[in-house]
Steps between C-alpha positions, in 0.01 A plus 500: 500500500327160504442298183124569529564876519725480196233317301232754601729790407565341161123454448439867580767605250308309233144585609531879543627572144234266358232688694635832374481379140149361551365820653674716238343293223152542648510878531338738256716750316358795697615392846840486667736217410577221744658506740374840618792654682325820602365319808741371763385225734821422692432467869277319744126479431252354749127470530207262483364229275140383468507141372193311378606191699745614768312814610688807620877494524810717508749552218855634492710552188866604493550642150803604298477678165703323230595583143211287372233546770490413868625213715492417868337288765153463648327368810125426510360411842150364571334361814515151347872438442419273204425817301811692612805518271839660455712520190631718221321747275572621148307737281474766235385858558311666217379855555293505820452124501701183542484128442670301776558131563545377858707181506448313832806337658327165526269330248152386600518123537163364393586130513814286496505526120363851437591851610449853367731801524238719664618798291272799564416731208444861613381808307559835669395863484781716638466829685772711659496312832222245448458188286166328442448186302346163445657157486427144402672165533437130447494266798463126541120532504443783251560871490534772762465872451497818700593863529776686678580850617860591583653821632861612475674477838 
């Protein structure tokens, strides 16, 4: 395992429990507690994204259920490679929804002295074999947003 992989794994071990606590604190008393373990997402999910800047693209997630939520990897591919990304994902499942963060492998370098992580914030509605959601992220020139539809493979 490379040093970069070790650092990313350590970040995920910190981020996922924090996300679980955040989501659990935001829930009302009448709903399920986070993380919702009645829904299993382990497996490969693929589909499409509609991005407000990049247009239509393809998405693939490889997901593993964990004790505190989900973890895995992602690939987003668009016609303009500048919008494509790969990296790790981490999130919390709560009932029939989830909050997921996509952590790109490489930061967005805006200038020699400024870069942003490019982390993508995703909210999901989960069905038996279909996930729909919306996402947003900050870029060097502002924000990007879009929607996605994924199916279990």
